[in-house]
C-alpha positions in Angstrom: 2.8 -27.6 -3.4 4.5 -31.1 -3.1 5.1 -32.7 -0.2 7.9 -35.8 0.5 7.3 -37.0 4.0 3.7 -37.8 5.9 5.5 -35.7 8.9 5.2 -33.1 6.3 2.3 -34.0 4.9 0.7 -34.1 8.2 1.7 -30.9 9.6 0.3 -28.8 7.3 -3.1 -27.1 8.3 -4.7 -27.1 4.6 -3.6 -30.7 4.8 -5.8 -31.2 8.0 -8.4 -29.3 7.0 -8.8 -31.7 3.9 -8.3 -35.0 6.0 -11.0 -33.9 8.6 -13.2 -32.7 6.2 -13.3 -36.1 4.2 -14.2 -37.7 7.5 -16.7 -35.5 8.3 -18.2 -36.0 4.8 -17.5 -40.0 5.1 -19.8 -40.0 8.4 -23.0 -38.9 5.9 -22.1 -41.0 3.6 -22.1 -43.9 5.6 -25.2 -42.9 7.3 -26.8 -42.0 3.9 -26.5 -46.0 3.1 -27.2 -47.3 6.5 -29.5 -44.7 8.2 -32.0 -43.2 6.1 -33.6 -46.8 5.8 -33.8 -47.1 9.1 -35.3 -43.3 8.9 -38.2 -44.5 6.2 -39.4 -47.4 8.5 -39.7 -45.3 10.8 -42.2 -43.0 8.5 -44.2 -45.9 8.2 -42.2 -46.9 4.5 -42.7 -50.0 2.8 -40.2 -52.4 2.1 -40.2 -51.5 -1.3 -39.9 -48.1 -0.9 -36.6 -48.5 1.5 -35.1 -50.7 -1.9 -36.2 -48.3 -4.2 -34.7 -45.4 -2.6 -31.3 -47.2 -1.7 -31.3 -48.5 -5.7 -31.9 -44.6 -7.0 -29.6 -43.4 -4.9 -26.8 -46.1 -5.6 -28.0 -46.3 -9.8 -27.6 -42.2 -9.6 -24.6 -42.0 -7.9 -22.9 -44.3 -10.7 -24.9 -42.7 -13.4 -23.8 -39.1 -12.1 -20.0 -40.3 -11.2 -19.5 -41.1 -15.2 -20.6 -37.6 -16.6 -19.7 -35.6 -13.2 -16.3 -37.0 -11.9 -14.3 -35.5 -14.4 -15.8 -32.2 -13.7 -12.2 -31.5 -10.9 -10.3 -31.8 -13.8 -11.7 -28.7 -16.0 -12.9 -26.9 -13.3 -10.8 -27.7 -9.9 -10.4 -30.0 -7.1 -11.2 -27.1 -4.6 -14.7 -26.2 -6.6 -15.9 -30.0 -7.0 -15.0 -30.8 -3.4 -17.3 -27.6 -2.2 -20.1 -28.7 -4.3 -20.2 -31.9 -3.4 -20.5 -31.2 0.2 -23.2 -28.0 0.1 -24.9 -31.5 -2.3 -25.1 -32.9 1.3 -26.5 -30.0 3.2 -29.1 -30.0 1.2 -30.3 -33.1 0.7 -30.5 -34.3 4.4 -32.5 -30.6 4.4 -34.9 -32.2 1.8 -35.2 -35.7 3.2 -35.7 -34.2 6.7 -38.9 -31.8 5.3 -40.2 -34.3 1.9 -44.0 -34.6 1.9 -43.6 -37.4 -0.6 -41.9 -40.2 -1.4 -41.1 -38.6 -5.0 -39.4 -35.4 -3.5 -37.6 -38.2 -1.1 -36.6 -39.8 -4.5 -35.4 -36.6 -5.9 -33.4 -35.5 -2.3 -31.6 -39.2 -3.0 -30.2 -38.3 -6.1 -28.8 -34.5 -5.0 -27.3 -36.8 -2.4 -26.1 -39.0 -5.4 -24.3 -36.3 -7.0 -22.2 -35.8 -3.5 -20.9 -38.9 -3.2 -19.9 -39.1 -7.6 -18.3 -35.9 -6.9 -16.1 -36.4 -3.8 -14.6 -39.9 -4.3 -12.2 -39.5 -6.9 -11.7 -35.8 -6.4 -10.2 -36.7 -2.9 -7.7 -39.2 -4.7 -6.7 -36.9 -6.8 -6.2 -34.3 -4.7 -3.6 -36.5 -2.4 -1.8 -37.5 -5.7 -1.1 -33.8 -6.7 0.2 -33.0 -3.5 2.2 -36.1 -3.2 5.8 -36.5 -3.9 5.7 -40.3 -6.0 8.3 -41.6 -3.8 5.9 -41.1 -0.8 2.2 -41.5 -2.7 1.4 -44.8 -1.0 1.8 -43.4 2.3 -0.2 -40.5 1.5 -3.1 -42.6 0.1 -3.0 -44.9 2.9 -3.8 -42.1 5.8 -6.4 -40.7 3.3 -8.1 -44.3 2.9 -7.7 -44.7 6.8 -9.6 -41.1 7.1 -12.1 -42.1 4.6 -12.5 -45.5 6.5 -12.9 -44.1 10.0 -15.9 -41.8 9.0 -17.4 -44.7 7.5 -16.7 -46.8 10.7 -18.4 -43.8 12.8 -21.5 -43.0 10.7 -23.6 -46.2 11.8 -22.9 -45.3 14.9 -23.3 -41.5 15.3 -26.8 -41.9 13.1 -28.2 -45.1 14.8 -27.4 -42.9 18.4 -29.1 -39.9 17.0 -32.2 -41.2 15.4 -32.7 -43.1 18.6 -33.4 -40.0 20.4 -35.5 -38.8 17.6 -35.6 -37.9 14.0 -34.7 -34.2 14.2 -31.8 -34.8 16.1 -31.0 -37.0 13.4 -30.7 -34.5 10.7 -29.9 -31.8 12.6 -26.6 -33.9 13.7 -25.7 -34.6 9.9 -26.5 -31.4 8.5 -24.1 -30.0 11.5 -21.3 -32.6 10.3 -21.5 -31.9 6.5 -21.7 -27.8 7.0 -18.5 -28.3 9.3 -16.6 -30.6 6.1 -17.9 -27.8 3.7 -16.7 -25.1 6.3 -13.1 -27.4 6.4 -12.9 -27.8 2.6 -13.0 -24.0 2.0 -9.7 -23.2 3.7 -8.0 -25.8 1.4 -5.7 -24.4 -1.9 -6.4 -25.8 -5.4 -4.0 -28.4 -5.7 -5.2 -29.6 -9.6 -4.5 -28.1 -12.6 -7.7 -26.0 -14.4 -7.4 -26.5 -18.0 -9.3 -23.0 -19.6 -10.7 -23.2 -23.0 -12.2 -26.0 -25.7 -10.9 -29.7 -24.7 -9.3 -31.7 -27.6 -10.7 -34.6 -26.2 -14.4 -35.4 -25.5 -15.1 -37.1 -22.4 -15.6 -40.6 -23.6 -11.8 -39.9 -25.7 -10.5 -39.8 -22.2 -12.2 -43.1 -21.0 -10.9 -44.7 -23.6 -7.8 -43.5 -23.7 -7.4 -44.7 -19.9 -9.2 -48.4 -20.8 -7.1 -49.0 -23.5 -3.9 -48.1 -21.1 -2.8 -51.8 -20.4 -1.1 -51.5 -17.1 -4.3 -49.4 -15.8 -7.0 -51.6 -17.1 -6.0 -54.6 -15.2 -5.6 -52.2 -12.0 -9.2 -51.9 -12.8 -10.0 -55.3 -13.2 -7.7 -56.2 -9.8 -10.0 -53.6 -7.9 -13.5 -55.1 -9.4 -12.4 -58.5 -8.2 -11.5 -57.5 -5.3 -14.5 -55.6 -4.6 -16.6 -58.7 -5.6 -15.2 -60.5 -2.8 -15.5 -58.0 0.0 -19.2 -57.0 -1.0 -20.6 -60.5 -1.1 -18.9 -61.0 2.6 -20.0 -57.3 3.4 -23.7 -57.8 2.5 -24.4 -61.7 3.4 -22.5 -62.2 6.6 -25.1 -60.6 8.8 -27.7 -62.9 7.4 -25.6 -66.2 7.1 -23.8 -65.5 10.9 -27.3 -65.0 12.1 -28.6 -68.5 11.0 -25.3 -70.2 13.0 -25.5 -70.6 16.6 -22.1 -70.1 19.0 -20.4 -67.8 16.6 -19.2 -63.8 17.4 -21.7 -61.8 16.1 -21.8 -60.3 12.8 -21.1 -56.7 13.7 -18.3 -57.1 15.8 -17.6 -59.4 12.7 -18.0 -56.3 10.1 -16.1 -53.7 12.7 -13.2 -56.3 13.2 -12.4 -56.3 9.7 -13.0 -52.5 9.0 -10.8 -52.0 11.4 -8.1 -54.2 10.3 -9.0 -52.6 7.3 -8.1 -49.0 8.5 -4.5 -50.5 9.3 -3.9 -52.3 6.5 -4.7 -49.0 4.6 -2.0 -47.0 6.5 0.6 -49.5 6.9 0.1 -51.3 2.6 0.6 -47.6 1.8 3.9 -47.2 3.7 4.9 -50.2 2.9 4.5 -49.9 -0.9 6.9 -46.7 -0.9 9.3 -48.4 0.7 9.4 -52.0 -1.1 7.6 -51.5 -4.3 3.9 -52.7 -5.0 4.6 -56.0 -6.2 6.1 -57.0 -2.7 2.4 -55.4 -1.4 0.2 -56.5 -3.9 0.9 -60.6 -4.4 0.6 -61.3 -0.5 -2.5 -58.7 -0.1 -3.8 -61.1 -3.0 -3.1 -64.0 -1.5 -4.8 -62.9 1.8 -7.7 -61.8 0.0 -8.2 -65.2 -1.1 -7.9 -66.7 2.1 -9.7 -64.8 4.0 -12.3 -65.5 1.4 -12.3 -68.8 1.1 -12.0 -69.7 5.0 -15.9 -68.1 5.5 -16.6 -71.4 3.7 -15.5 -73.3 6.9 -17.5 -71.2 9.1 -20.2 -73.8 9.3 -17.0 -76.7 10.3 -14.8 -75.0 12.7 -17.1 -71.4 13.5 -15.0 -68.8 14.8 -11.7 -69.8 13.7 -12.7 -69.4 10.4 -13.9 -66.3 10.9 -11.0 -65.1 12.9 -8.8 -65.6 9.8 -11.2 -64.2 7.6 -11.2 -61.0 9.7 -7.4 -61.0 10.0 -7.2 -61.8 5.6 -10.1 -59.7 4.2 -9.4 -56.7 6.7 -5.0 -57.0 5.5 -5.6 -58.5 2.0 -8.5 -56.5 0.3 -7.7 -53.0 1.5 -3.4 -53.6 1.2 -4.4 -54.8 -2.3 -6.4 -51.8 -2.9 -4.2 -49.0 -1.6 -1.3 -50.9 -4.5 -4.0 -50.8 -7.2 -5.4 -47.3 -6.4 -1.1 -46.0 -5.9 -0.6 -47.8 -9.2 -3.5 -45.9 -11.1 -1.9 -42.7 -9.7 1.0 -43.4 -11.1 -0.3 -44.8 -14.2 -2.2 -41.4 -15.4 -1.2 -38.4 -16.9 -2.0 -35.4 -14.3 -4.8 -34.2 -16.5 -7.0 -37.2 -16.3 -6.4 -38.0 -12.6 -9.8 -37.4 -11.4 -11.1 -39.1 -14.9 -9.0 -42.3 -14.1 -10.6 -42.6 -10.8 -14.2 -42.2 -11.9 -13.2 -46.0 -13.9 -11.7 -47.1 -10.1 -14.8 -46.3 -8.2 -16.6 -47.4 -11.1 -15.3 -50.9 -10.6 -15.6 -50.7 -7.1 -19.4 -50.1 -7.6 -19.2 -52.9 -10.0 -17.4 -55.4 -8.3 -20.1 -55.3 -5.3 -23.2 -55.6 -7.9 -21.7 -58.6 -10.2 -20.0 -60.4 -7.2 -23.4 -60.2 -5.2 -25.8 -61.3 -7.8 -24.1 -64.8 -8.7 -23.8 -65.0 -5.6 -27.2 -64.5 -4.9 -28.3 -67.5 -7.5 -25.9 -69.8 -5.9 -26.6 -69.7 -2.5 -30.1 -70.1 -3.0 -29.8 -73.3 -4.4 -26.8 -74.5 -3.2 -26.5 -72.8 0.8 -23.8 -70.4 2.1 -20.3 -72.6 2.3 -20.7 -74.0 -0.6 -21.2 -71.1 -2.7 -18.6 -69.4 -0.8 -16.5 -71.6 -1.8 -17.2 -71.7 -5.8 -17.1 -68.1 -5.9 -13.9 -68.4 -3.8 -12.6 -70.4 -6.3 -13.3 -68.3 -9.2 -12.1 -65.2 -7.5 -8.4 -66.9 -7.3 -8.6 -67.9 -11.0 -9.0 -64.8 -11.4 -6.6 -62.9 -9.3 -3.9 -65.6 -11.5 -5.4 -64.6 -15.0 -4.7 -61.5 -14.1 -1.4 -61.3 -12.8 -0.2 -64.3 -15.5 -1.6 -61.7 -18.3 0.3 -58.9 -16.3 3.4 -60.6 -16.7 3.3 -61.6 -20.2 1.8 -58.8 -21.8 2.6 -55.7 -20.6 5.8 -54.0 -20.1 4.6 -51.3 -16.9 3.6 -54.4 -15.1 1.2 -53.7 -11.7 3.5 -56.2 -9.9 6.6 -54.5 -11.0 8.5 -53.2 -8.5 7.7 -49.0 -8.9 
């Protein structure tokens, strides 16, 4: 079943079950990143153990995503979503009762299964049910629900753990269970291919990566998330070292709120005007926002307000453009597989950006490091867009 308007999309009960199931799922994922470390510290874990826990979770999600992410192309979207939500319930129970740190790590791997399965599958569901003319709008709405859930997670999780760890885990298990219940009411949207597959998993990955249009979208995602990941990871330490400016929590909350707005509006603009009219201004805004971080020590809050506006709007509108382009350029049988590469590009951008920034900031300080990385990011944008115009018939900046 295809939907041809946002109104029709949002009036369908099964779509609402999916969207709110996504919202509750993302609350869990957000808590798994931001509040589990707080729980470990409350249980007298060392900082090294906290780091190991987060690293095992993140690394397991990346590896498992490569092998499990395409599962929904073979077993169906609904099956994969239900397994994903179920793994969260199991993981919260195990983290709660784990008698040792080793079992805690096992629970984190199970939690990573949920993350690995859900992200690419959720986007594939939207692609399955959206008419091409309104795909951007539907993806924007979906990303809006995801962003709101990720925003709510730390607020809910930190509130519950202040009462007690028992309240935290009962709350997370309940929210994950609610997500599972809602997802049981959705219909299967994908094509389940029975019998032996013609191509292996890595043949499918090779096919997608050899598609020049898709490759440029993936590279654009890496570049965008490397910049945003640096700001997301380092802004708290950076801003706390300065006087007379807004708090890091307000800064990040404002960017997240602006990003949610950009996802919804950006998707609508893509459907109306095409990818080109959104992606080029989005890239410029994202670049401007990152570069403004190099001016914070000079002009303070003025630079931060520019960063909030430009990073929030630019990064998310460009990401929606890239996701829409990936959807349109991928054949239906490989939707989830293509989104696995996209999600790995997200993770890769965060890792590469922060790795380079970490070396720079040690010797140059924050302002010069933001400036140098900003120039490198700007050069990367330019190379991607110019090479796309020159070599690719199905240009990612072509109006679609």
